[in-house]
Biopython code that builds the backbone (N, CA, C, O; Angstrom):
import numpy as np
from Bio.PDB.StructureBuilder import StructureBuilder

atoms = [
    (1, "MET", "N", (-9.796, -27.198, -68.000)),
    (1, "MET", "CA", (-11.144, -27.522, -68.349)),
    (1, "MET", "C", (-11.725, -28.525, -67.383)),
    (1, "MET", "O", (-12.880, -28.372, -66.985)),
    (2, "ALA", "N", (-11.001, -29.524, -66.991)),
    (2, "ALA", "CA", (-11.469, -30.545, -66.121)),
    (2, "ALA", "C", (-11.766, -29.933, -64.731)),
    (2, "ALA", "O", (-12.748, -30.324, -64.099)),
    (3, "ALA", "N", (-10.966, -29.013, -64.258)),
    (3, "ALA", "CA", (-11.171, -28.376, -62.964)),
    (3, "ALA", "C", (-12.498, -27.588, -62.986)),
    (3, "ALA", "O", (-13.243, -27.608, -62.006)),
    (4, "LEU", "N", (-12.781, -26.919, -64.066)),
    (4, "LEU", "CA", (-14.008, -26.178, -64.189)),
    (4, "LEU", "C", (-15.251, -27.138, -64.155)),
    (4, "LEU", "O", (-16.263, -26.817, -63.533)),
    (5, "LEU", "N", (-15.154, -28.253, -64.799)),
    (5, "LEU", "CA", (-16.264, -29.171, -64.796)),
    (5, "LEU", "C", (-16.481, -29.730, -63.360)),
    (5, "LEU", "O", (-17.621, -29.852, -62.911)),
    (6, "VAL", "N", (-15.422, -30.055, -62.675)),
    (6, "VAL", "CA", (-15.507, -30.611, -61.347)),
    (6, "VAL", "C", (-16.141, -29.531, -60.392)),
    (6, "VAL", "O", (-16.991, -29.862, -59.566)),
    (7, "PHE", "N", (-15.716, -28.255, -60.522)),
    (7, "PHE", "CA", (-16.276, -27.202, -59.713)),
    (7, "PHE", "C", (-17.724, -27.058, -59.973)),
    (7, "PHE", "O", (-18.505, -26.871, -59.040)),
    (8, "GLY", "N", (-18.136, -27.141, -61.265)),
    (8, "GLY", "CA", (-19.563, -26.986, -61.613)),
    (8, "GLY", "C", (-20.358, -28.047, -60.985)),
    (8, "GLY", "O", (-21.455, -27.792, -60.488)),
    (9, "TRP", "N", (-19.835, -29.271, -60.986)),
    (9, "TRP", "CA", (-20.513, -30.399, -60.364)),
    (9, "TRP", "C", (-20.607, -30.199, -58.862)),
    (9, "TRP", "O", (-21.667, -30.441, -58.285)),
    (10, "ALA", "N", (-19.550, -29.771, -58.218)),
    (10, "ALA", "CA", (-19.567, -29.645, -56.735)),
    (10, "ALA", "C", (-20.523, -28.566, -56.317)),
    (10, "ALA", "O", (-21.165, -28.687, -55.274)),
    (11, "SER", "N", (-20.643, -27.508, -57.098)),
    (11, "SER", "CA", (-21.536, -26.362, -56.689)),
    (11, "SER", "C", (-23.040, -26.748, -56.958)),
    (11, "SER", "O", (-23.938, -26.044, -56.497)),
    (12, "ALA", "N", (-23.298, -27.833, -57.681)),
    (12, "ALA", "CA", (-24.628, -28.136, -57.983)),
    (12, "ALA", "C", (-25.332, -28.970, -56.889)),
    (12, "ALA", "O", (-26.479, -29.376, -57.075)),
    (13, "GLN", "N", (-24.679, -29.219, -55.790)),
    (13, "GLN", "CA", (-25.279, -30.003, -54.702)),
    (13, "GLN", "C", (-26.369, -29.180, -54.056)),
    (13, "GLN", "O", (-26.218, -27.969, -53.894)),
    (14, "THR", "N", (-27.465, -29.817, -53.684)),
    (14, "THR", "CA", (-28.617, -29.155, -53.083)),
    (14, "THR", "C", (-29.067, -29.860, -51.845)),
    (14, "THR", "O", (-28.771, -31.034, -51.625)),
    (15, "ALA", "N", (-29.789, -29.123, -51.036)),
    (15, "ALA", "CA", (-30.420, -29.653, -49.803)),
    (15, "ALA", "C", (-31.750, -28.972, -49.594)),
    (15, "ALA", "O", (-31.968, -27.889, -50.138)),
    (16, "SER", "N", (-32.610, -29.538, -48.861)),
    (16, "SER", "CA", (-33.899, -28.965, -48.586)),
    (16, "SER", "C", (-34.128, -28.817, -47.090)),
    (16, "SER", "O", (-33.941, -29.774, -46.338)),
    (17, "ILE", "N", (-34.517, -27.672, -46.664)),
    (17, "ILE", "CA", (-34.791, -27.401, -45.277)),
    (17, "ILE", "C", (-36.203, -26.815, -45.170)),
    (17, "ILE", "O", (-36.559, -25.924, -45.942)),
    (18, "SER", "N", (-36.969, -27.282, -44.268)),
    (18, "SER", "CA", (-38.314, -26.752, -44.088)),
    (18, "SER", "C", (-38.652, -26.673, -42.583)),
    (18, "SER", "O", (-38.012, -27.331, -41.762)),
    (19, "GLY", "N", (-39.648, -25.871, -42.243)),
    (19, "GLY", "CA", (-40.083, -25.753, -40.908)),
    (19, "GLY", "C", (-41.009, -24.592, -40.682)),
    (19, "GLY", "O", (-41.464, -23.945, -41.626)),
    (20, "VAL", "N", (-41.293, -24.325, -39.396)),
    (20, "VAL", "CA", (-42.190, -23.237, -39.021)),
    (20, "VAL", "C", (-41.524, -22.439, -37.947)),
    (20, "VAL", "O", (-41.034, -23.002, -36.968)),
    (21, "VAL", "N", (-41.492, -21.119, -38.105)),
    (21, "VAL", "CA", (-40.889, -20.255, -37.093)),
    (21, "VAL", "C", (-42.028, -19.708, -36.216)),
    (21, "VAL", "O", (-42.952, -19.072, -36.723)),
    (22, "THR", "N", (-41.959, -19.957, -34.907)),
    (22, "THR", "CA", (-42.930, -19.434, -33.920)),
    (22, "THR", "C", (-42.298, -18.600, -32.902)),
    (22, "THR", "O", (-41.101, -18.740, -32.650)),
    (23, "SER", "N", (-43.040, -17.727, -32.291)),
    (23, "SER", "CA", (-42.537, -16.794, -31.259)),
    (23, "SER", "C", (-42.591, -17.373, -29.867)),
    (23, "SER", "O", (-41.712, -17.101, -29.050)),
    (24, "ASP", "N", (-43.582, -18.150, -29.587)),
    (24, "ASP", "CA", (-43.676, -18.727, -28.264)),
    (24, "ASP", "C", (-43.953, -20.249, -28.298)),
    (24, "ASP", "O", (-44.412, -20.838, -27.320)),
    (25, "GLY", "N", (-43.660, -20.844, -29.442)),
    (25, "GLY", "CA", (-43.956, -22.249, -29.674)),
    (25, "GLY", "C", (-45.365, -22.462, -30.209)),
    (25, "GLY", "O", (-45.756, -23.592, -30.503)),
    (26, "LYS", "N", (-46.127, -21.384, -30.334)),
    (26, "LYS", "CA", (-47.503, -21.502, -30.832)),
    (26, "LYS", "C", (-47.824, -20.502, -31.956)),
    (26, "LYS", "O", (-48.421, -20.877, -32.964)),
    (27, "THR", "N", (-47.437, -19.263, -31.788)),
    (27, "THR", "CA", (-47.803, -18.190, -32.775)),
    (27, "THR", "C", (-46.796, -18.150, -33.876)),
    (27, "THR", "O", (-45.613, -17.908, -33.634)),
    (28, "PRO", "N", (-47.258, -18.392, -35.133)),
    (28, "PRO", "CA", (-46.375, -18.317, -36.291)),
    (28, "PRO", "C", (-45.826, -16.908, -36.541)),
    (28, "PRO", "O", (-46.529, -15.926, -36.299)),
    (29, "GLU", "N", (-44.597, -16.795, -37.014)),
    (29, "GLU", "CA", (-43.968, -15.516, -37.295)),
    (29, "GLU", "C", (-43.797, -15.354, -38.813)),
    (29, "GLU", "O", (-43.126, -16.157, -39.462)),
    (30, "ALA", "N", (-44.406, -14.323, -39.352)),
    (30, "ALA", "CA", (-44.300, -14.060, -40.795)),
    (30, "ALA", "C", (-43.090, -13.168, -41.107)),
    (30, "ALA", "O", (-42.673, -12.368, -40.270)),
    (31, "ASN", "N", (-42.534, -13.308, -42.310)),
    (31, "ASN", "CA", (-41.463, -12.463, -42.818)),
    (31, "ASN", "C", (-40.173, -12.488, -41.980)),
    (31, "ASN", "O", (-39.498, -11.468, -41.842)),
    (32, "VAL", "N", (-39.845, -13.640, -41.436)),
    (32, "VAL", "CA", (-38.611, -13.815, -40.663)),
    (32, "VAL", "C", (-37.534, -14.327, -41.608)),
    (32, "VAL", "O", (-37.746, -15.280, -42.358)),
    (33, "ASN", "N", (-36.342, -13.661, -41.558)),
    (33, "ASN", "CA", (-35.187, -14.124, -42.301)),
    (33, "ASN", "C", (-34.524, -15.300, -41.663)),
    (33, "ASN", "O", (-34.156, -15.233, -40.490)),
    (34, "VAL", "N", (-34.358, -16.353, -42.368)),
    (34, "VAL", "CA", (-33.696, -17.543, -41.894)),
    (34, "VAL", "C", (-32.495, -17.860, -42.803)),
    (34, "VAL", "O", (-32.649, -17.947, -44.021)),
    (35, "SER", "N", (-31.322, -18.031, -42.223)),
    (35, "SER", "CA", (-30.167, -18.335, -43.060)),
    (35, "SER", "C", (-29.392, -19.539, -42.518)),
    (35, "SER", "O", (-29.400, -19.839, -41.324)),
    (36, "LEU", "N", (-28.735, -20.198, -43.442)),
    (36, "LEU", "CA", (-27.890, -21.315, -43.079)),
    (36, "LEU", "C", (-26.525, -20.828, -42.610)),
    (36, "LEU", "O", (-25.799, -20.224, -43.399)),
    (37, "LYS", "N", (-26.166, -21.056, -41.411)),
    (37, "LYS", "CA", (-24.974, -20.513, -40.792)),
    (37, "LYS", "C", (-23.730, -20.819, -41.628)),
    (37, "LYS", "O", (-23.520, -21.945, -42.080)),
    (38, "GLY", "N", (-22.910, -19.776, -41.818)),
    (38, "GLY", "CA", (-21.685, -19.936, -42.577)),
    (38, "GLY", "C", (-21.818, -19.930, -44.052)),
    (38, "GLY", "O", (-20.858, -20.235, -44.761)),
    (39, "THR", "N", (-23.004, -19.585, -44.559)),
    (39, "THR", "CA", (-23.292, -19.498, -46.003)),
    (39, "THR", "C", (-24.027, -18.217, -46.307)),
    (39, "THR", "O", (-24.321, -17.411, -45.424)),
    (40, "THR", "N", (-24.312, -18.053, -47.575)),
    (40, "THR", "CA", (-25.168, -16.900, -48.035)),
    (40, "THR", "C", (-26.544, -17.439, -48.356)),
    (40, "THR", "O", (-27.366, -16.719, -48.923)),
    (41, "VAL", "N", (-26.825, -18.702, -48.006)),
    (41, "VAL", "CA", (-28.139, -19.275, -48.378)),
    (41, "VAL", "C", (-29.140, -18.906, -47.289)),
    (41, "VAL", "O", (-28.868, -19.005, -46.093)),
    (42, "GLY", "N", (-30.316, -18.475, -47.761)),
    (42, "GLY", "CA", (-31.367, -18.086, -46.816)),
    (42, "GLY", "C", (-32.752, -18.065, -47.476)),
    (42, "GLY", "O", (-32.912, -18.237, -48.685)),
    (43, "SER", "N", (-33.744, -17.841, -46.598)),
    (43, "SER", "CA", (-35.111, -17.751, -47.067)),
    (43, "SER", "C", (-35.864, -16.863, -46.081)),
    (43, "SER", "O", (-35.335, -16.455, -45.047)),
    (44, "VAL", "N", (-37.127, -16.574, -46.439)),
    (44, "VAL", "CA", (-37.999, -15.780, -45.587)),
    (44, "VAL", "C", (-39.294, -16.550, -45.383)),
    (44, "VAL", "O", (-39.825, -17.121, -46.336)),
    (45, "THR", "N", (-39.821, -16.577, -44.144)),
    (45, "THR", "CA", (-41.083, -17.245, -43.890)),
    (45, "THR", "C", (-42.225, -16.579, -44.522)),
    (45, "THR", "O", (-42.219, -15.376, -44.781)),
    (46, "ASP", "N", (-43.254, -17.404, -44.781)),
    (46, "ASP", "CA", (-44.492, -16.846, -45.429)),
    (46, "ASP", "C", (-45.396, -16.320, -44.299)),
    (46, "ASP", "O", (-44.992, -16.239, -43.139)),
    (47, "ALA", "N", (-46.596, -15.976, -44.673)),
    (47, "ALA", "CA", (-47.529, -15.427, -43.719)),
    (47, "ALA", "C", (-47.944, -16.345, -42.578)),
    (47, "ALA", "O", (-48.451, -15.899, -41.549)),
    (48, "ARG", "N", (-47.713, -17.663, -42.790)),
    (48, "ARG", "CA", (-48.065, -18.641, -41.811)),
    (48, "ARG", "C", (-46.818, -19.119, -41.000)),
    (48, "ARG", "O", (-46.919, -20.035, -40.185)),
    (49, "GLY", "N", (-45.662, -18.489, -41.240)),
    (49, "GLY", "CA", (-44.454, -18.850, -40.541)),
    (49, "GLY", "C", (-43.663, -20.022, -41.168)),
    (49, "GLY", "O", (-42.671, -20.489, -40.608)),
    (50, "PHE", "N", (-44.122, -20.469, -42.313)),
    (50, "PHE", "CA", (-43.478, -21.612, -42.984)),
    (50, "PHE", "C", (-42.315, -21.156, -43.897)),
    (50, "PHE", "O", (-42.354, -20.086, -44.505)),
    (51, "LEU", "N", (-41.319, -21.989, -43.960)),
    (51, "LEU", "CA", (-40.233, -21.706, -44.946)),
    (51, "LEU", "C", (-39.918, -23.046, -45.695)),
    (51, "LEU", "O", (-39.050, -23.076, -46.567)),
]
sb = StructureBuilder()
sb.init_structure("model")
sb.init_model(0)
sb.init_chain("A")
sb.init_seg("    ")
for serial, (resi, resn, name, xyz) in enumerate(atoms, 1):
    if name == "N":
        sb.init_residue(resn, " ", resi, " ")
    sb.init_atom(name, np.array(xyz, "f"), 0.0, 1.0, " ", f" {name:<3s}", serial, name[0])
structure = sb.get_structure()
């Protein structure tokens, strides 16, 4: 039971990443898949290139 509680606590850690994806440093890119290397965590940019 204690191991389960520790695992639940460890998996509850969160982080926040934000930014803008551009093609040439100026033009925002919409619907780009962005993922955190080595994980299954990811997101998709909005119409303005933001995630």
